[in-house]
N, CA, C, O and the ligand as a Tripos MOL2 file, in Angstrom:
@<TRIPOS>MOLECULE
protein
  261   259    66     0     0
PROTEIN
NO_CHARGES

@<TRIPOS>ATOM
      1 N         126.6970   98.6450  124.2430 N.3       1 MET1
      2 CA        125.6610   99.6890  124.2270 C.3       1 MET1
      3 C         125.3640  100.1310  122.7970 C.2       1 MET1
      4 O         126.2910  100.3450  122.0170 O.2       1 MET1
      5 N         124.1000  100.2700  122.4430 N.am      2 PRO2
      6 CA        123.7540  100.8240  121.1360 C.3       2 PRO2
      7 C         124.1490  102.2930  121.0580 C.2       2 PRO2
      8 O         124.1920  102.9920  122.0700 O.2       2 PRO2
      9 N         124.4370  102.7500  119.8370 N.am      3 ARG3
     10 CA        124.8550  104.1390  119.6570 C.3       3 ARG3
     11 C         123.7670  104.9320  118.9700 C.2       3 ARG3
     12 O         123.0290  104.4110  118.1330 O.2       3 ARG3
     13 N         123.6780  106.1920  119.3330 N.am      4 GLU4
     14 CA        122.7070  107.0860  118.7210 C.3       4 GLU4
     15 C         123.4530  107.9890  117.7500 C.2       4 GLU4
     16 O         124.4810  108.5710  118.0950 O.2       4 GLU4
     17 N         122.9270  108.1000  116.5330 N.am      5 ILE5
     18 CA        123.4810  109.0440  115.5760 C.3       5 ILE5
     19 C         122.4530  110.1390  115.3720 C.2       5 ILE5
     20 O         121.3920  109.9180  114.7870 O.2       5 ILE5
     21 N         122.7840  111.3210  115.8610 N.am      6 TYR6
     22 CA        121.8610  112.4290  115.8040 C.3       6 TYR6
     23 C         121.4760  112.7510  114.3580 C.2       6 TYR6
     24 O         122.3590  112.7580  113.5000 O.2       6 TYR6
     25 N         120.2150  113.0160  114.0450 N.am      7 PRO7
     26 CA        119.1280  113.1230  115.0070 C.3       7 PRO7
     27 C         118.2340  111.8960  115.1020 C.2       7 PRO7
     28 O         117.4370  111.8030  116.0360 O.2       7 PRO7
     29 N         118.3360  110.9480  114.1680 N.am      8 SER8
     30 CA        117.2600  109.9510  114.1330 C.3       8 SER8
     31 C         117.7050  108.5650  113.6870 C.2       8 SER8
     32 O         116.9130  107.8150  113.1160 O.2       8 SER8
     33 N         118.9720  108.2140  113.9430 N.am      9 SER9
     34 CA        119.4370  106.8690  113.6260 C.3       9 SER9
     35 C         120.0640  106.2300  114.8610 C.2       9 SER9
     36 O         120.6000  106.9160  115.7320 O.2       9 SER9
     37 N         119.9830  104.8970  114.9150 N.am     10 TYR10
     38 CA        120.5070  104.1630  116.0680 C.3      10 TYR10
     39 C         121.2380  102.9340  115.5600 C.2      10 TYR10
     40 O         120.7540  102.2380  114.6670 O.2      10 TYR10
     41 N         122.4040  102.6690  116.1320 N.am     11 ILE11
     42 CA        123.1870  101.5200  115.7020 C.3      11 ILE11
     43 C         123.1780  100.4680  116.8010 C.2      11 ILE11
     44 O         123.5880  100.7190  117.9340 O.2      11 ILE11
     45 N         122.7020   99.2920  116.4390 N.am     12 CYS12
     46 CA        122.6430   98.1470  117.3500 C.3      12 CYS12
     47 C         124.0550   97.6360  117.6280 C.2      12 CYS12
     48 O         124.9870   97.9260  116.8770 O.2      12 CYS12
     49 N         124.2030   96.8830  118.7000 N.am     13 ASP13
     50 CA        125.4900   96.2670  119.0210 C.3      13 ASP13
     51 C         125.9840   95.3620  117.8980 C.2      13 ASP13
     52 O         127.1920   95.1920  117.7350 O.2      13 ASP13
     53 N         125.0720   94.7780  117.1200 N.am     14 CYS14
     54 CA        125.4590   93.8840  116.0290 C.3      14 CYS14
     55 C         125.8940   94.6540  114.7880 C.2      14 CYS14
     56 O         126.3800   94.0520  113.8310 O.2      14 CYS14
     57 N         125.7280   95.9680  114.7880 N.am     15 GLY15
     58 CA        126.1380   96.7890  113.6560 C.3      15 GLY15
     59 C         124.9940   97.2370  112.7730 C.2      15 GLY15
     60 O         125.1850   98.0600  111.8770 O.2      15 GLY15
     61 N         123.8080   96.7060  113.0140 N.am     16 TYR16
     62 CA        122.6550   97.1060  112.1990 C.3      16 TYR16
     63 C         122.2660   98.5510  112.5180 C.2      16 TYR16
     64 O         122.1720   98.9430  113.6800 O.2      16 TYR16
     65 N         122.0420   99.3270  111.4620 N.am     17 GLN17
     66 CA        121.6510  100.7220  111.6660 C.3      17 GLN17
     67 C         120.1590  100.8870  111.4560 C.2      17 GLN17
     68 O         119.6330  100.5620  110.3920 O.2      17 GLN17
     69 N         119.4890  101.3890  112.4620 N.am     18 CYS18
     70 CA        118.0530  101.6470  112.3980 C.3      18 CYS18
     71 C         117.8540  103.1160  112.0460 C.2      18 CYS18
     72 O         118.2240  103.9990  112.8210 O.2      18 CYS18
     73 N         117.2790  103.3750  110.8930 N.am     19 ASP19
     74 CA        117.0360  104.7530  110.4620 C.3      19 ASP19
     75 C         115.5540  105.0930  110.5510 C.2      19 ASP19
     76 O         114.6980  104.3270  110.1080 O.2      19 ASP19
     77 N         115.2760  106.2230  111.1170 N.am     20 PHE20
     78 CA        113.8970  106.7070  111.1970 C.3      20 PHE20
     79 C         113.8580  108.1560  110.7380 C.2      20 PHE20
     80 O         114.8920  108.8110  110.6060 O.2      20 PHE20
     81 N         112.6410  108.6470  110.4960 N.am     21 SER21
     82 CA        112.5380  110.0640  110.1570 C.3      21 SER21
     83 C         112.6600  110.8790  111.4450 C.2      21 SER21
     84 O         112.2930  110.4270  112.5300 O.2      21 SER21
     85 N         113.1800  112.0780  111.2880 N.am     22 GLU22
     86 CA        113.3400  112.9520  112.4450 C.3      22 GLU22
     87 C         111.9960  113.2310  113.1060 C.2      22 GLU22
     88 O         111.8920  113.3300  114.3290 O.2      22 GLU22
     89 N         110.9830  113.3520  112.2770 N.am     23 ASN23
     90 CA        109.6370  113.6070  112.7790 C.3      23 ASN23
     91 C         109.1480  112.4800  113.6840 C.2      23 ASN23
     92 O         108.5860  112.7240  114.7520 O.2      23 ASN23
     93 N         109.3730  111.2410  113.2400 N.am     24 THR24
     94 CA        108.9750  110.0690  114.0230 C.3      24 THR24
     95 C         109.6820  110.0490  115.3690 C.2      24 THR24
     96 O         109.0650  109.7940  116.4030 O.2      24 THR24
     97 N         110.9750  110.3190  115.3480 N.am     25 ILE25
     98 CA        111.7520  110.2900  116.5860 C.3      25 ILE25
     99 C         111.3030  111.3870  117.5460 C.2      25 ILE25
    100 O         111.2150  111.1660  118.7530 O.2      25 ILE25
    101 N         111.0230  112.5580  117.0070 N.am     26 ASN26
    102 CA        110.5470  113.6360  117.8800 C.3      26 ASN26
    103 C         109.2560  113.2490  118.5890 C.2      26 ASN26
    104 O         109.0910  113.5120  119.7800 O.2      26 ASN26
    105 N         108.3420  112.6240  117.8520 N.am     27 LYS27
    106 CA        107.0630  112.2160  118.4580 C.3      27 LYS27
    107 C         107.2750  111.1410  119.5180 C.2      27 LYS27
    108 O         106.6650  111.1730  120.5870 O.2      27 LYS27
    109 N         108.1520  110.1860  119.2020 N.am     28 ILE28
    110 CA        108.4030  109.0930  120.1510 C.3      28 ILE28
    111 C         109.0670  109.6150  121.4190 C.2      28 ILE28
    112 O         108.7430  109.1870  122.5270 O.2      28 ILE28
    113 N         110.0050  110.5490  121.2400 N.am     29 ARG29
    114 CA        110.6750  111.1190  122.4100 C.3      29 ARG29
    115 C         109.6730  111.7690  123.3540 C.2      29 ARG29
    116 O         109.7400  111.5960  124.5710 O.2      29 ARG29
    117 N         108.7490  112.5150  122.7740 N.am     30 ILE30
    118 CA        107.7520  113.2040  123.6030 C.3      30 ILE30
    119 C         106.8350  112.1830  124.2730 C.2      30 ILE30
    120 O         106.5400  112.2910  125.4630 O.2      30 ILE30
    121 N         106.3850  111.1840  123.4930 N.am     31 ALA31
    122 CA        105.4960  110.1710  124.0500 C.3      31 ALA31
    123 C         106.1890  109.3780  125.1570 C.2      31 ALA31
    124 O         105.5490  108.9700  126.1260 O.2      31 ALA31
    125 N         107.4910  109.1610  125.0130 N.am     32 SER32
    126 CA        108.2140  108.3350  125.9780 C.3      32 SER32
    127 C         108.4060  109.0320  127.3280 C.2      32 SER32
    128 O         108.8030  108.3970  128.3050 O.2      32 SER32
    129 N         108.1290  110.3210  127.3800 N.am     33 MET33
    130 CA        108.2210  111.0080  128.6660 C.3      33 MET33
    131 C         107.0870  110.5570  129.5880 C.2      33 MET33
    132 O         107.1860  110.6570  130.8110 O.2      33 MET33
    133 N         106.0060  110.0600  128.9770 N.am     34 LYS34
    134 CA        104.8800  109.5800  129.7830 C.3      34 LYS34
    135 C         104.9630  108.0800  130.0370 C.2      34 LYS34
    136 O         104.7270  107.6110  131.1510 O.2      34 LYS34
    137 N         105.2970  107.3440  129.0010 N.am     35 ARG35
    138 CA        105.4540  105.9030  129.1730 C.3      35 ARG35
    139 C         106.4260  105.3480  128.1360 C.2      35 ARG35
    140 O         106.6800  105.9700  127.1050 O.2      35 ARG35
    141 N         106.9580  104.1730  128.4310 N.am     36 LYS36
    142 CA        107.9650  103.5600  127.5720 C.3      36 LYS36
    143 C         107.4070  103.2910  126.1740 C.2      36 LYS36
    144 O         106.2560  102.8820  126.0240 O.2      36 LYS36
    145 N         108.2410  103.5250  125.1480 N.am     37 GLN37
    146 CA        107.8200  103.3570  123.7620 C.3      37 GLN37
    147 C         108.7900  102.4320  123.0250 C.2      37 GLN37
    148 O         109.9840  102.4030  123.3250 O.2      37 GLN37
    149 N         108.2650  101.6830  122.0640 N.am     38 GLY38
    150 CA        109.1110  100.8500  121.2180 C.3      38 GLY38
    151 C         108.8790  101.2050  119.7570 C.2      38 GLY38
    152 O         107.7540  101.4790  119.3410 O.2      38 GLY38
    153 N         109.9740  101.1940  118.9780 N.am     39 LEU39
    154 CA        109.8850  101.5440  117.5660 C.3      39 LEU39
    155 C         110.5510  100.4250  116.7600 C.2      39 LEU39
    156 O         111.7420  100.1590  116.9210 O.2      39 LEU39
    157 N         109.7750   99.7770  115.8960 N.am     40 ILE40
    158 CA        110.3090   98.6740  115.0880 C.3      40 ILE40
    159 C         111.1060   99.2320  113.9150 C.2      40 ILE40
    160 O         110.6560  100.1500  113.2290 O.2      40 ILE40
    161 N         112.2810   98.6780  113.6940 N.am     41 ALA41
    162 CA        113.1390   99.1320  112.5960 C.3      41 ALA41
    163 C         112.6310   98.6060  111.2540 C.2      41 ALA41
    164 O         111.6920   97.8120  111.1890 O.2      41 ALA41
    165 N         113.2900   99.0810  110.1750 N.am     42 ASP42
    166 CA        112.8790   98.6930  108.8230 C.3      42 ASP42
    167 C         112.9700   97.1930  108.5790 C.2      42 ASP42
    168 O         112.2290   96.6570  107.7550 O.2      42 ASP42
    169 N         113.8620   96.5120  109.2790 N.am     43 ASP43
    170 CA        113.9900   95.0610  109.0770 C.3      43 ASP43
    171 C         112.8730   94.2830  109.7610 C.2      43 ASP43
    172 O         112.7520   93.0720  109.5730 O.2      43 ASP43
    173 N         112.0540   94.9760  110.5560 N.am     44 GLY44
    174 CA        110.9490   94.3090  111.2260 C.3      44 GLY44
    175 C         111.3780   93.4580  112.4040 C.2      44 GLY44
    176 O         110.5540   92.7550  112.9890 O.2      44 GLY44
    177 N         112.6510   93.5060  112.7620 N.am     45 LEU45
    178 CA        113.1950   92.6440  113.8200 C.3      45 LEU45
    179 C         113.7870   93.4340  114.9800 C.2      45 LEU45
    180 O         113.5290   93.1400  116.1470 O.2      45 LEU45
    181 N         114.5700   94.4250  114.6440 N.am     46 HIS46
    182 CA        115.1300   95.2640  115.7000 C.3      46 HIS46
    183 C         114.0520   96.1980  116.2430 C.2      46 HIS46
    184 O         113.1510   96.6290  115.5230 O.2      46 HIS46
    185 N         114.1740   96.4950  117.5350 N.am     47 GLU47
    186 CA        113.2390   97.4350  118.1320 C.3      47 GLU47
    187 C         114.0170   98.3960  119.0240 C.2      47 GLU47
    188 O         114.7690   97.9840  119.9070 O.2      47 GLU47
    189 N         113.8190   99.6780  118.7710 N.am     48 VAL48
    190 CA        114.4910  100.7020  119.5720 C.3      48 VAL48
    191 C         113.5300  101.1250  120.6730 C.2      48 VAL48
    192 O         112.3690  101.4470  120.4190 O.2      48 VAL48
    193 N         114.0420  101.1150  121.9040 N.am     49 ILE49
    194 CA        113.2130  101.4060  123.0680 C.3      49 ILE49
    195 C         113.5440  102.7910  123.6170 C.2      49 ILE49
    196 O         114.7080  103.1470  123.8050 O.2      49 ILE49
    197 N         112.5030  103.5490  123.8630 N.am     50 PHE50
    198 CA        112.6500  104.8980  124.4010 C.3      50 PHE50
    199 C         111.9410  105.0010  125.7350 C.2      50 PHE50
    200 O         110.8640  104.4370  125.9260 O.2      50 PHE50
    201 N         112.5560  105.7280  126.6570 N.am     51 ASP51
    202 CA        111.9170  105.9820  127.9390 C.3      51 ASP51
    203 C         112.4120  107.3280  128.4470 C.2      51 ASP51
    204 O         113.5780  107.6760  128.2570 O.2      51 ASP51
    205 N         111.5460  108.0740  129.0800 N.am     52 ARG52
    206 CA        111.8830  109.3830  129.6700 C.3      52 ARG52
    207 C         112.5820  110.3120  128.6820 C.2      52 ARG52
    208 O         113.5080  111.0420  129.0370 O.2      52 ARG52
    209 N         112.1190  110.2670  127.4430 N.am     53 GLY53
    210 CA        112.6100  111.2340  126.4690 C.3      53 GLY53
    211 C         113.8560  110.8460  125.7050 C.2      53 GLY53
    212 O         114.3860  111.6500  124.9380 O.2      53 GLY53
    213 N         114.3370  109.6160  125.9030 N.am     54 GLY54
    214 CA        115.5500  109.2230  125.1830 C.3      54 GLY54
    215 C         115.6040  107.7310  124.9110 C.2      54 GLY54
    216 O         114.8440  106.9570  125.4940 O.2      54 GLY54
    217 N         116.5080  107.3290  124.0210 N.am     55 MET55
    218 CA        116.7060  105.9180  123.7020 C.3      55 MET55
    219 C         117.3820  105.2210  124.8780 C.2      55 MET55
    220 O         118.3870  105.7150  125.3900 O.2      55 MET55
    221 N         116.8540  104.0960  125.3100 N.am     56 ILE56
    222 CA        117.4840  103.3760  126.4220 C.3      56 ILE56
    223 C         118.0280  102.0190  126.0030 C.2      56 ILE56
    224 O         118.8830  101.4600  126.6900 O.2      56 ILE56
    225 N         117.5420  101.4750  124.8750 N.am     57 ALA57
    226 CA        118.0070  100.1480  124.4620 C.3      57 ALA57
    227 C         117.6070   99.8750  123.0250 C.2      57 ALA57
    228 O         116.6810  100.4910  122.4970 O.2      57 ALA57
    229 N         118.3280   98.9300  122.3860 N.am     58 VAL58
    230 CA        117.9180   98.4010  121.0940 C.3      58 VAL58
    231 C         117.8050   96.8800  121.2400 C.2      58 VAL58
    232 O         118.7890   96.2120  121.5560 O.2      58 VAL58
    233 N         116.6250   96.3450  121.0130 N.am     59 TYR59
    234 CA        116.4460   94.8980  121.0610 C.3      59 TYR59
    235 C         116.9500   94.2960  119.7660 C.2      59 TYR59
    236 O         116.5630   94.7330  118.6830 O.2      59 TYR59
    237 N         117.8120   93.2920  119.8710 N.am     60 CYS60
    238 CA        118.4380   92.6870  118.7120 C.3      60 CYS60
    239 C         117.9090   91.2690  118.5030 C.2      60 CYS60
    240 O         117.7860   90.5110  119.4650 O.2      60 CYS60
    241 N         117.5930   90.9020  117.2570 N.am     61 PRO61
    242 CA        117.0950   89.5540  116.9860 C.3      61 PRO61
    243 C         118.1970   88.4980  117.0400 C.2      61 PRO61
    244 O         117.9050   87.3070  117.1410 O.2      61 PRO61
    245 N         119.4510   88.9190  116.9760 N.am     62 ARG62
    246 CA        120.5550   87.9570  117.0400 C.3      62 ARG62
    247 C         120.8210   87.5680  118.4740 C.2      62 ARG62
    248 O         120.9250   88.4200  119.3560 O.2      62 ARG62
    249 N         120.9290   86.2890  118.6940 N.am     63 GLU63
    250 CA        121.0420   85.8040  120.0700 C.3      63 GLU63
    251 C         122.4400   85.9290  120.6470 C.2      63 GLU63
    252 O         122.6020   86.1460  121.8480 O.2      63 GLU63
    253 N         123.4590   85.7930  119.7940 N.am     64 ASN64
    254 CA        124.8270   85.7080  120.3180 C.3      64 ASN64
    255 C         125.6020   87.0200  120.2010 C.2      64 ASN64
    256 O         126.7760   87.0270  119.8310 O.2      64 ASN64
    257 N         124.9410   88.1120  120.5160 N.am     65 THR65
    258 CA        125.6800   89.3820  120.5250 C.3      65 THR65
    259 C         125.6060   89.9960  121.9110 C.2      65 THR65
    260 O         126.1610   91.0700  122.1400 O.2      65 THR65
    261 ZN        121.2400   93.8400  116.2450 Zn       66 ZN66
@<TRIPOS>BOND
     1     1     2 1
     2     2     3 1
     3     3     4 2
     4     3     5 am
     5     5     6 1
     6     6     7 1
     7     7     8 2
     8     7     9 am
     9     9    10 1
    10    10    11 1
    11    11    12 2
    12    11    13 am
    13    13    14 1
    14    14    15 1
    15    15    16 2
    16    15    17 am
    17    17    18 1
    18    18    19 1
    19    19    20 2
    20    19    21 am
    21    21    22 1
    22    22    23 1
    23    23    24 2
    24    23    25 am
    25    25    26 1
    26    26    27 1
    27    27    28 2
    28    27    29 am
    29    29    30 1
    30    30    31 1
    31    31    32 2
    32    31    33 am
    33    33    34 1
    34    34    35 1
    35    35    36 2
    36    35    37 am
    37    37    38 1
    38    38    39 1
    39    39    40 2
    40    39    41 am
    41    41    42 1
    42    42    43 1
    43    43    44 2
    44    43    45 am
    45    45    46 1
    46    46    47 1
    47    47    48 2
    48    47    49 am
    49    49    50 1
    50    50    51 1
    51    51    52 2
    52    51    53 am
    53    53    54 1
    54    54    55 1
    55    55    56 2
    56    55    57 am
    57    57    58 1
    58    58    59 1
    59    59    60 2
    60    59    61 am
    61    61    62 1
    62    62    63 1
    63    63    64 2
    64    63    65 am
    65    65    66 1
    66    66    67 1
    67    67    68 2
    68    67    69 am
    69    69    70 1
    70    70    71 1
    71    71    72 2
    72    71    73 am
    73    73    74 1
    74    74    75 1
    75    75    76 2
    76    75    77 am
    77    77    78 1
    78    78    79 1
    79    79    80 2
    80    79    81 am
    81    81    82 1
    82    82    83 1
    83    83    84 2
    84    83    85 am
    85    85    86 1
    86    86    87 1
    87    87    88 2
    88    87    89 am
    89    89    90 1
    90    90    91 1
    91    91    92 2
    92    91    93 am
    93    93    94 1
    94    94    95 1
    95    95    96 2
    96    95    97 am
    97    97    98 1
    98    98    99 1
    99    99   100 2
   100    99   101 am
   101   101   102 1
   102   102   103 1
   103   103   104 2
   104   103   105 am
   105   105   106 1
   106   106   107 1
   107   107   108 2
   108   107   109 am
   109   109   110 1
   110   110   111 1
   111   111   112 2
   112   111   113 am
   113   113   114 1
   114   114   115 1
   115   115   116 2
   116   115   117 am
   117   117   118 1
   118   118   119 1
   119   119   120 2
   120   119   121 am
   121   121   122 1
   122   122   123 1
   123   123   124 2
   124   123   125 am
   125   125   126 1
   126   126   127 1
   127   127   128 2
   128   127   129 am
   129   129   130 1
   130   130   131 1
   131   131   132 2
   132   131   133 am
   133   133   134 1
   134   134   135 1
   135   135   136 2
   136   135   137 am
   137   137   138 1
   138   138   139 1
   139   139   140 2
   140   139   141 am
   141   141   142 1
   142   142   143 1
   143   143   144 2
   144   143   145 am
   145   145   146 1
   146   146   147 1
   147   147   148 2
   148   147   149 am
   149   149   150 1
   150   150   151 1
   151   151   152 2
   152   151   153 am
   153   153   154 1
   154   154   155 1
   155   155   156 2
   156   155   157 am
   157   157   158 1
   158   158   159 1
   159   159   160 2
   160   159   161 am
   161   161   162 1
   162   162   163 1
   163   163   164 2
   164   163   165 am
   165   165   166 1
   166   166   167 1
   167   167   168 2
   168   167   169 am
   169   169   170 1
   170   170   171 1
   171   171   172 2
   172   171   173 am
   173   173   174 1
   174   174   175 1
   175   175   176 2
   176   175   177 am
   177   177   178 1
   178   178   179 1
   179   179   180 2
   180   179   181 am
   181   181   182 1
   182   182   183 1
   183   183   184 2
   184   183   185 am
   185   185   186 1
   186   186   187 1
   187   187   188 2
   188   187   189 am
   189   189   190 1
   190   190   191 1
   191   191   192 2
   192   191   193 am
   193   193   194 1
   194   194   195 1
   195   195   196 2
   196   195   197 am
   197   197   198 1
   198   198   199 1
   199   199   200 2
   200   199   201 am
   201   201   202 1
   202   202   203 1
   203   203   204 2
   204   203   205 am
   205   205   206 1
   206   206   207 1
   207   207   208 2
   208   207   209 am
   209   209   210 1
   210   210   211 1
   211   211   212 2
   212   211   213 am
   213   213   214 1
   214   214   215 1
   215   215   216 2
   216   215   217 am
   217   217   218 1
   218   218   219 1
   219   219   220 2
   220   219   221 am
   221   221   222 1
   222   222   223 1
   223   223   224 2
   224   223   225 am
   225   225   226 1
   226   226   227 1
   227   227   228 2
   228   227   229 am
   229   229   230 1
   230   230   231 1
   231   231   232 2
   232   231   233 am
   233   233   234 1
   234   234   235 1
   235   235   236 2
   236   235   237 am
   237   237   238 1
   238   238   239 1
   239   239   240 2
   240   239   241 am
   241   241   242 1
   242   242   243 1
   243   243   244 2
   244   243   245 am
   245   245   246 1
   246   246   247 1
   247   247   248 2
   248   247   249 am
   249   249   250 1
   250   250   251 1
   251   251   252 2
   252   251   253 am
   253   253   254 1
   254   254   255 1
   255   255   256 2
   256   255   257 am
   257   257   258 1
   258   258   259 1
   259   259   260 2
@<TRIPOS>SUBSTRUCTURE
     1 MET1         2 RESIDUE 1 A MET
     2 PRO2         6 RESIDUE 1 A PRO
     3 ARG3        10 RESIDUE 1 A ARG
     4 GLU4        14 RESIDUE 1 A GLU
     5 ILE5        18 RESIDUE 1 A ILE
     6 TYR6        22 RESIDUE 1 A TYR
     7 PRO7        26 RESIDUE 1 A PRO
     8 SER8        30 RESIDUE 1 A SER
     9 SER9        34 RESIDUE 1 A SER
    10 TYR10       38 RESIDUE 1 A TYR
    11 ILE11       42 RESIDUE 1 A ILE
    12 CYS12       46 RESIDUE 1 A CYS
    13 ASP13       50 RESIDUE 1 A ASP
    14 CYS14       54 RESIDUE 1 A CYS
    15 GLY15       58 RESIDUE 1 A GLY
    16 TYR16       62 RESIDUE 1 A TYR
    17 GLN17       66 RESIDUE 1 A GLN
    18 CYS18       70 RESIDUE 1 A CYS
    19 ASP19       74 RESIDUE 1 A ASP
    20 PHE20       78 RESIDUE 1 A PHE
    21 SER21       82 RESIDUE 1 A SER
    22 GLU22       86 RESIDUE 1 A GLU
    23 ASN23       90 RESIDUE 1 A ASN
    24 THR24       94 RESIDUE 1 A THR
    25 ILE25       98 RESIDUE 1 A ILE
    26 ASN26      102 RESIDUE 1 A ASN
    27 LYS27      106 RESIDUE 1 A LYS
    28 ILE28      110 RESIDUE 1 A ILE
    29 ARG29      114 RESIDUE 1 A ARG
    30 ILE30      118 RESIDUE 1 A ILE
    31 ALA31      122 RESIDUE 1 A ALA
    32 SER32      126 RESIDUE 1 A SER
    33 MET33      130 RESIDUE 1 A MET
    34 LYS34      134 RESIDUE 1 A LYS
    35 ARG35      138 RESIDUE 1 A ARG
    36 LYS36      142 RESIDUE 1 A LYS
    37 GLN37      146 RESIDUE 1 A GLN
    38 GLY38      150 RESIDUE 1 A GLY
    39 LEU39      154 RESIDUE 1 A LEU
    40 ILE40      158 RESIDUE 1 A ILE
    41 ALA41      162 RESIDUE 1 A ALA
    42 ASP42      166 RESIDUE 1 A ASP
    43 ASP43      170 RESIDUE 1 A ASP
    44 GLY44      174 RESIDUE 1 A GLY
    45 LEU45      178 RESIDUE 1 A LEU
    46 HIS46      182 RESIDUE 1 A HIS
    47 GLU47      186 RESIDUE 1 A GLU
    48 VAL48      190 RESIDUE 1 A VAL
    49 ILE49      194 RESIDUE 1 A ILE
    50 PHE50      198 RESIDUE 1 A PHE
    51 ASP51      202 RESIDUE 1 A ASP
    52 ARG52      206 RESIDUE 1 A ARG
    53 GLY53      210 RESIDUE 1 A GLY
    54 GLY54      214 RESIDUE 1 A GLY
    55 MET55      218 RESIDUE 1 A MET
    56 ILE56      222 RESIDUE 1 A ILE
    57 ALA57      226 RESIDUE 1 A ALA
    58 VAL58      230 RESIDUE 1 A VAL
    59 TYR59      234 RESIDUE 1 A TYR
    60 CYS60      238 RESIDUE 1 A CYS
    61 PRO61      242 RESIDUE 1 A PRO
    62 ARG62      246 RESIDUE 1 A ARG
    63 GLU63      250 RESIDUE 1 A GLU
    64 ASN64      254 RESIDUE 1 A ASN
    65 THR65      258 RESIDUE 1 A THR
    66 ZN66       261 GROUP 0 **** ****
């Protein structure tokens, strides 16, 4: 399971840390209450998925994790 570091960072199962601004995360959380949202990380590969107001998954580009 990916880990959430309050308020606006997420750690993938592979160890990659996705950092976002708190402002961005607040907007995504609100938007995700209506429909599922995806946020691309700085590496352009990982994607943090939000649904119903919270993070539900981190998509990882590495296949064997
Ligand atoms: Zn990863």
